[in-house]
N, C-alpha and C positions, 0 to 999 in steps of 0.2 A: 344182444338177445333180450327180449322182454320176458322177465320171469314173473311167476305169480307171487303176489304179496301173501305172506303167511298171516292167517287170521287169528284173532284173539282165541285163546284156549289151547293153542299148540304149545307143547312143553318147551320148544326151542326158545320161545319168547321169555322164558323164565330162567334160562341158563346164563351164568356169568361167562362172558366171552373170553377166549384165550388169545394171547398176543400172537401176532404173525411175524415171521422173519422175512428178510429181503427175498429169500428163495422159496417163499410159500408158493406151492404149485398153482399156476394160473392166476396169479395176483392181478396182473394187468387186465386180463379178460374179466375177472370177477368185478373189478371196479368199473370197467366199461359197461358191463351188464347192469350193475347197480344204477349207474347214471341213466342208462336207457330206460330201465324199469321205473325209476323215480320220475323221470320226465314224462313218460307215457301215462302215468297216473296223476300228473300235475302236483306232485308232492314237493315240499320245500326241503325235505331231508329224508334220508333212509338209512337204516342200520343193517349190517349184514344179517343180523338175526331175522329181519323181516323178509329175507329171501331164503331162510333156512340154514344159515351158516353162523354158528355161535363163535365168531371171531371178533376181535376188537377193531372194527372198521365201521365208520359211518361217513356219509356224504352230506353236504349241504349245498343247495343251489337255490339262491333266493331270486335269481333273475326273473323267473316267470311272475313272481309276486311284485317285484319292483316295477315291472312293465304292466302291471294291472291285470295279468291273467290269473285265473283261479280254477281250482278243481270243481267240476260240476257237482260233486258230492258234498262240497262244503256249503254250509248254510250262510256264511258271511264271508267278507273279504277284508284284507288289511286296508286301513285308511291311508291317505297320501302321506301323512306324517309317519305312520308305522312303516310304510314301504321305504321311506327315506332312511329310517333307522336301520332297516335291513341292509341297505347298500347292495352292491353287486358282488355277492360272495358265492363262488363256485369252487368247492374244495373237497378233497378226500382227506379225512382225518384217520391216520393209522396209529394204533397203540396210543390213543390219547389219554392224558391225565389232566383232570381239572385240579389245578394247584390251589386256587382260592375262589370263593364266591363272596361278593361284598354288596353292601347296601341294604336298604329296607325292602323286604319282600313285597311284591306287587302281583296282583291277579291279572290273568289274561286267559281268554277262552281258547283252549287247546283242543286239537283233534289229532287223529293218528290214522295212517293208511291201514294199519292192522285192525283198527276199531272204527270202521266207517259208520257215518250217521250219528255219532255220539260226540258231543263237544261239552267240555266242562271248564269252569274257571279253576286255574291252577296257580298257586303261589310259588314264585321263584325270585331269587335275588337278581338285581339288574346288571351286575358287572362280574365278569369271570376272567380268570387267567388260565389258559390252557396250553399244555405242551403236547406236541404230536409230531408225527412224521408224514411226509407226503409220499406219493407213489414212488419217487426216486430215493426215498428214505433220507431226505433232507430234514433236519430237525428244526422245529419252530417253537417259539415261546411267545404267545400273543395274548392280547387283552381284547375282549369283546363286550359290548354293552347293549342294553335295550333288547329289541326283538331278536337280533342276531344271537345274543347271549342265550336267550330263551330257547331258540331252535337248537343250538348246540347242546344245552343242558338236556333237552328232551331226547335228542338222539343219543347222548352219552348214557342216559338212564337205560336205554335198550341194551347197552353193552354190559350193564350190571344186572340184567334180568328184570328191570323195573318198567312199569307202564305208567302213563299219566293218570290212569284211574286209581293207582295206588296212592296218589297225592290228594285225593278228594276225601271228603268226610265219610265215615262208615255208613251214615244214613244215606248219602247219595249213592254209595256203592250198592247198598241193599236195594234201593229203588231202581238201579240199572241192571240188577242181576238177571232179570228175564231177557232184556235186550242183548246183554252180553252173551247169554246162552244161545240166543237166536243167531248171533253173528258166528259163533263157533260151529253152528249147524248149517251155515250157509243161507239162513233165512234173512237175507239182506240184499238189496239191489245196488250194485256198483257199476261204474263204467270202466273198471280196469280188472285185470286177471287176478284172482285170489285162490288160495288153497285153504280149505276149511277142515279143521281137525276132526269134527264130529258129523260130517255130512255123509 
């Protein structure tokens, strides 16, 4: 089922997610709906917070970007080199923990399904080690680099109640204040379903 994406300004996006257990009610259906919602909006990742559930689950599916597809709402697209860095990653991350982040921070222009039509350069480290469980609650301890690491860091931030706009300068945030307020009121045109807190 395709669910509406929760827009900027909704309190759920600021909640720290709680861990889920193997017997979390409707876990398989939740993840199935998240994948369907993410793909329908041409997103590369989605966190449970973005469909209104403050639990520690996010998904990453880089295949549309590796194949050169893109969201009509995005202003640019990944280069061939960046798509190669992404690789074919399609995974649910349950109860993830970023164990380490390494390397020199680098800037990349990020966007978010919950904050449409706004993109900003965000600094992140290029290499991460993450521990998580999959849908069958198998445990993983993996290293990701480059764009894949960045996508994971972005989605992990959602589980901590953080948004990419928190990582830009106070001046940039002030300049975006009006546009962010408009998003919360539904004064933005998107090609996917959204739920606006102040509409």
